[in-house]
C-alpha positions in Angstrom: -0.1 0.3 0.2 1.3 3.5 -0.6 2.5 5.8 2.3 0.2 9.0 2.0 0.0 12.2 4.1 -2.6 12.5 7.0 -4.2 16.1 5.7 -7.5 14.0 4.4 -9.8 16.6 5.0 -8.8 19.3 2.5 -7.0 16.3 0.3 -10.3 14.4 0.0 -12.2 17.7 -1.2 -9.4 18.8 -3.7 -10.1 15.1 -5.3 -13.4 15.5 -4.9 -13.8 18.9 -7.0 -10.8 17.4 -9.4 -13.8 14.3 -10.5 -16.8 16.6 -10.4 -15.4 20.3 -12.1 -12.4 19.7 -13.7 -12.7 18.2 -17.5 -9.3 15.9 -17.4 -10.8 13.7 -14.5 -14.1 13.0 -16.0 -12.2 9.5 -17.2 -11.1 8.8 -14.0 -14.6 8.9 -12.3 -15.1 5.3 -13.5 -12.1 4.0 -10.9 -13.2 5.8 -7.8 -14.3 3.7 -4.9 -16.5 6.4 -3.7 -16.3 8.7 -0.1 -17.1 5.8 1.9 -14.0 4.3 1.2 -10.6 5.6 3.1 -8.9 8.4 0.8 -5.2 6.6 0.8 -7.6 3.6 -1.0 -9.1 6.1 -3.3 -6.2 7.7 -4.1 -4.7 4.3 -4.8 -7.1 3.1 -7.2 -6.9 6.1 -9.4 -4.6 6.9 -12.2 -0.7 8.0 -12.2 -1.0 11.7 -13.5 2.1 11.7 -16.2 3.7 14.7 -18.0 2.5 13.0 -21.1 -1.4 13.6 -20.0 -0.2 17.2 -19.2 1.0 17.7 -22.8 -2.0 16.3 -24.2 -4.7 18.3 -22.3 -2.9 21.5 -20.7 -4.1 24.4 -20.5 -8.4 23.7 -20.3 -7.9 20.2 -19.1 -6.7 21.1 -15.4 -8.7 24.2 -14.9 -11.7 23.9 -12.8 -15.0 25.2 -14.1 -15.3 27.7 -11.9 -12.5 29.6 -13.5 -12.5 32.2 -16.3 -10.3 31.4 -18.9 -10.2 33.7 -20.4 -10.2 36.1 -18.0 -7.1 34.7 -16.3 -4.8 35.6 -18.9 -6.5 38.8 -20.0 -6.1 40.1 -16.4 -2.5 38.7 -15.7 -3.7 36.5 -13.1 -2.3 33.0 -14.7 0.4 32.7 -17.9 1.5 30.1 -19.8 4.8 28.2 -18.7 7.3 25.5 -20.1 9.3 23.6 -17.4 13.1 22.5 -18.7 13.7 19.2 -19.2 14.8 16.8 -22.0 12.6 16.8 -24.8 10.5 13.9 -23.4 10.1 15.6 -20.1 9.0 19.0 -21.2 5.4 20.4 -20.7 3.5 23.5 -20.5 1.6 24.3 -17.4 -0.1 27.1 -16.6 1.3 29.4 -14.2 -0.1 31.0 -11.0 2.5 33.2 -9.4 0.8 34.1 -5.9 0.3 30.6 -5.5 3.5 29.7 -6.1 4.3 32.1 -3.5 2.4 31.1 -1.3 4.1 27.6 -1.7 7.4 29.1 -1.4 6.6 31.2 2.1 5.1 28.0 3.6 7.9 25.7 2.2 10.2 28.0 3.9 8.8 27.4 7.2 10.1 24.0 7.6 13.7 25.6 8.0 14.4 28.1 10.9 17.0 30.0 8.6 15.1 30.0 5.7 12.2 30.8 8.0 13.9 34.3 9.4 14.7 35.2 5.6 11.9 35.3 4.1 9.4 36.6 7.0 10.3 40.2 5.4 11.1 41.2 2.1 14.8 39.9 1.0 16.7 39.6 -2.2 17.5 36.3 -3.9 20.2 35.4 -6.4 19.2 32.5 -9.0 21.9 30.2 -10.2 20.7 27.8 -13.0 20.6 26.8 -16.5 19.0 29.9 -18.7 16.1 26.7 -19.4 14.4 27.5 -16.4 10.5 27.2 -15.9 9.8 30.5 -15.3 10.6 32.4 -18.7 12.3 35.0 -16.7 15.9 33.3 -17.7 17.9 35.0 -20.6 20.9 33.1 -22.9 23.2 35.9 -24.1 24.8 38.6 -22.8 22.0 40.8 -21.2 23.4 43.7 -18.8 22.7 42.7 -15.0 20.1 45.6 -14.7 18.2 43.3 -17.2 18.3 40.2 -15.0 16.6 41.7 -12.2 13.4 40.7 -11.7 12.1 42.7 -8.2 13.6 41.0 -5.8 15.5 38.3 -7.8 18.8 38.2 -9.8 19.4 35.5 -12.2 23.0 34.8 -12.6 24.2 32.3 -15.5 23.6 33.1 -19.4 25.3 30.5 -20.2 23.7 27.0 -21.4 26.8 25.0 -20.6 28.2 25.5 -17.3 31.5 23.4 -18.0 31.9 26.3 -20.7 32.0 29.2 -18.3 35.3 31.4 -19.3 37.8 33.7 -16.6 34.9 36.6 -17.9 31.8 35.1 -17.2 33.0 33.6 -14.1 34.8 37.0 -12.5 31.0 38.3 -14.1 29.0 36.3 -11.8 31.2 36.6 -8.4 31.1 40.2 -9.0 27.5 40.2 -9.6 27.0 38.7 -6.3 29.1 40.6 -4.1 27.4 43.9 -5.6 23.8 42.1 -5.2 24.4 40.8 -2.2 21.4 38.2 -1.8 20.0 36.8 1.9 19.8 33.7 -0.3 21.6 32.5 -3.5 18.8 29.7 -4.8 21.2 27.3 -7.2 21.5 23.9 -9.4 23.4 22.3 -6.9 25.8 21.1 -10.3 25.9 24.9 -11.6 27.0 26.0 -8.1 29.6 23.0 -7.2 31.4 24.6 -11.0 31.2 28.3 -10.0 32.7 27.4 -6.4 35.5 25.3 -7.4 36.4 27.7 -9.8 35.8 30.8 -8.1 38.4 29.1 -5.6 40.7 28.7 -8.2 40.8 31.6 -9.8 40.9 33.9 -6.4 37.4 35.5 -7.1 36.1 36.3 -3.6 32.3 35.2 -3.3 29.7 36.7 -1.3 28.1 34.8 1.5 24.9 34.8 2.0 22.3 34.0 4.4 21.2 30.5 3.4 21.8 28.6 0.0 19.1 26.5 -1.2 19.6 23.5 -3.9 17.4 22.4 -5.8 16.5 21.9 -9.9 18.4 18.3 -9.4 20.2 16.1 -7.4 22.6 17.0 -5.0 25.7 14.9 -5.2 28.3 14.7 -2.4 30.7 16.3 -4.9 28.8 19.2 -5.4 28.4 19.7 -1.6 31.9 19.5 -1.2 32.7 22.2 -3.2 29.8 24.4 -2.4 31.3 23.9 1.5 34.3 25.0 0.3 33.7 28.4 -1.2 30.9 29.3 1.5 32.1 27.7 4.9 29.7 28.3 7.4 26.9 29.1 5.3 23.7 26.7 5.8 22.9 25.0 2.7 19.4 23.6 2.5 18.0 21.0 -0.3 14.7 22.4 -1.5 12.6 19.7 -3.7 9.9 20.1 -6.0 8.9 21.3 -9.2 7.4 23.4 -11.5 4.4 22.1 -11.6 3.5 21.2 -8.1 5.2 24.0 -6.3 7.3 23.5 -3.3 6.7 19.8 -1.5 9.9 19.4 0.8 11.9 21.5 2.5 15.4 19.8 4.5 15.0 20.8 8.4 18.7 21.8 9.9 18.9 18.1 11.0 18.8 16.9 7.0 15.5 15.3 7.4 12.6 16.8 4.5 9.4 17.6 6.1 5.9 17.8 3.5 5.0 21.3 3.0 1.6 20.1 4.1 -0.2 23.9 3.0 -0.3 23.3 -0.6 0.3 19.8 -1.4 -1.2 16.5 -0.8 1.8 13.4 -1.5 1.0 9.6 -1.7 4.4 7.7 -1.6 4.2 4.3 -4.4 6.6 1.7 -3.2 8.9 -0.8 -4.8 8.0 -4.6 -5.1 9.6 -6.0 -2.4 11.6 -7.6 -5.5 13.1 -5.2 -6.6 14.5 -3.9 -3.3 13.5 -1.8 -0.1 10.0 -1.1 0.0 10.8 2.2 2.0 12.0 3.6 -1.4 8.9 4.6 -3.9 8.4 7.4 -6.3 6.5 10.7 -5.3 3.0 11.5 -6.4 2.2 15.0 -5.6 -1.5 15.9 -5.5 -1.7 20.3 -5.7 -4.1 21.6 -3.1 -5.7 25.6 -3.6 -4.7 26.1 -6.9 -8.1 25.8 -9.4 -5.9 26.8 -12.2 -3.6 24.0 -12.5 -5.6 20.6 -10.1 -2.9 18.2 -10.7 -4.3 14.7 -9.0 -1.6 11.9 -8.0 1.3 13.8 -10.9 4.1 11.9 -10.7 7.1 14.2 -10.7 9.7 11.7 -12.0 11.6 11.3 -8.7 12.1 8.8 -5.9 12.8 8.9 -2.5 13.4 6.9 1.0 10.6 7.2 3.6 11.9 8.0 7.3 11.3 5.1 9.4 13.2 6.5 12.7 11.5 7.9 15.4 10.1 11.4 15.5 12.8 14.2 14.0 14.5 16.0 16.6 13.2 19.5 14.4 10.2 18.4 16.3 8.0 18.5 13.1 5.9 15.4 12.8 3.4 16.6 10.2 2.9 15.0 6.9 5.3 12.3 5.0 8.7 12.7 6.5 11.4 12.2 4.2 15.0 10.5 5.2 16.1 11.2 1.6 15.8 12.4 -1.9 17.0 9.2 -4.2 16.9 10.7 -7.7 15.2 10.4 -10.8 12.7 7.7 -11.5 14.2 7.6 -14.9 17.9 7.5 -13.5 17.5 4.2 -11.8 20.4 1.6 -13.0 19.8 -2.5 -11.8 22.2 -4.8 -10.6 22.9 -8.3 -12.1 19.6 -9.7 -10.2 17.4 -6.9 -11.4 17.4 -5.0 -7.6 16.8 -1.0 -8.2 20.0 1.1 -7.5 18.7 4.4 -7.1 21.9 7.3 -7.8 21.7 8.5 -3.9 22.6 4.5 -3.1 25.6 5.3 -6.1 26.2 8.4 -4.9 26.7 7.4 -1.1 29.3 4.5 -2.1 31.2 7.4 -4.2 32.0 9.5 -1.1 34.8 7.6 -1.4 36.4 8.9 -4.8 36.3 12.3 -2.9 38.7 13.4 -5.9 35.5 13.8 -8.5 34.4 16.9 -9.6 31.7 14.9 -12.6 30.7 11.3 -13.2 27.9 9.9 -15.0 27.7 5.6 -15.1 26.1 4.4 -17.9 24.5 0.5 -17.9 25.0 -0.9 -21.2 23.9 -4.6 -20.1 22.4 -6.7 -17.5 25.8 -6.8 -15.5 28.2 -4.3 -17.8 28.4 -0.8 -16.6 30.7 2.4 -17.8 32.3 5.1 -15.4 33.0 8.4 -17.3 34.7 10.7 -14.8 36.3 13.7 -13.9 38.4 14.3 -11.1 41.0 17.0 -9.1 44.1 16.8 -11.5 46.4 15.6 -8.7 43.6 12.5 -7.7 43.2 11.6 -11.0 45.2 8.3 -11.0 44.1 7.4 -7.5 40.5 8.0 -8.6 41.2 5.4 -11.3 42.2 2.7 -9.1 39.4 2.9 -6.6 36.4 3.4 -8.9 36.3 -0.4 -10.0 36.2 -1.5 -6.8 33.8 0.9 -5.2 31.1 -0.4 -8.1 31.9 -3.7 -7.7 30.7 -3.2 -4.3 27.3 -1.8 -5.2 26.7 -3.7 -8.5 28.3 -7.2 -7.3 31.8 -8.8 -7.7 31.1 -10.6 -10.9 29.9 -7.0 -13.1 32.3 -5.6 -16.2 33.1 -2.4 -15.0 34.8 0.1 -17.7 36.6 3.3 -16.5 37.2 6.5 -18.9 38.6 9.4 -17.9 37.2 13.0 -19.3 38.3 16.5 -18.6 34.5 17.5 -18.5 31.4 16.6 -18.6 28.6 18.6 -20.1 25.2 18.7 -19.3 22.3 17.4 -21.7 20.4 19.7 -23.9 18.1 20.6 -20.9 20.5 21.9 -19.0 20.8 19.1 -16.3 23.3 16.5 -15.4 22.4 12.8 -15.1 24.9 11.0 -13.1 23.5 7.4 -14.1 21.2 6.1 -17.1 20.6 2.5 -18.5 21.8 2.8 -22.6 18.1 1.2 -23.3 15.2 3.0 -22.6 14.2 0.9 -19.1 10.3 1.2 -18.1 11.1 1.6 -13.9 7.6 2.4 -13.4 6.8 -1.2 -13.5 8.7 -1.4 -10.4 6.1 0.3 -8.2 2.9 -1.1 -6.7 -0.1 0.5 -4.9 
């Protein structure tokens, strides 16, 4: 059975409103066992909402019938926004800025440093791919003043951060020092590259009150570089998506807590034969956003549910997550077919502390190719220890090929993939309600 949060009243209301008043879900009514059934079982009986569904039925399919479609766009209350991602993952959604801002504010309450900052007006710098999902990022050479939107500065204008030259690095460091943001919101891969390059070049980096990591999986190698450049600055992982808002926020003890104010969450566990049932894919239902009513939306990531005692931070509301385990499509498998998440692989690679970039590709049932980039002085040491680390993860009888690269650029989407299979895997089949 899927693990579901306890926010039953508002979640039940959202479900019933969707089935009765949102066009897309008319086709789902036949699956609903009805209001006499507990919410968890009602949710589990429904299909999973996918990005393919969004591409086919946005915008009108997911707007509550009480909303005036034309009036909302004419007044500027909503607009169309495209998410980042690969071609098969990119979607357009109806964007309600007021709802997004509320989701962000409520999520900030889950970490004391963020709660203090977000209690008043603050400056924020954003470092990610220019293909981010809010239509405000730039590719090219726009001056700083054209990249400041209200209280937010968008730093990066380059599609591939591994190609940043000395001028770009110096410019971004100077803009941070000039803008003096309270919060630096960053893609961990981009901030890791900036941190290391600025330390090597001697560019001083402004120290914000807090750093939030978002957009993609934060690797241990990213954290190493970021902590070296920003010693003492709290680094908080914030999990969500353009479609669903802010879903989980990491507290000061490293645990992830659900943003109960704007979302309902189900964790659909792995079948036991594939691995630990505490790991499952994240399905999100948005609350109180009539312009984009999403029920059991597959955000494309897996998480490990907290199984310990209550978190020391004292927050026990909603689903508590021990870790975000990475993208579903980045799952690899050991020769027995058991799942290896990106987090599992990344934790093992902590021993290779010279890594500055890697990508593992599984090319067969027991064949793996590891491409890596490393600190120059640790390149040979890294090459020697990688096979043993990977054998410990995937098994002694696997074939491991190690390839060195000077740099590992991102995909066309601007995101970095740390693991993949060479074939089109369909990992959705490993989860079960």
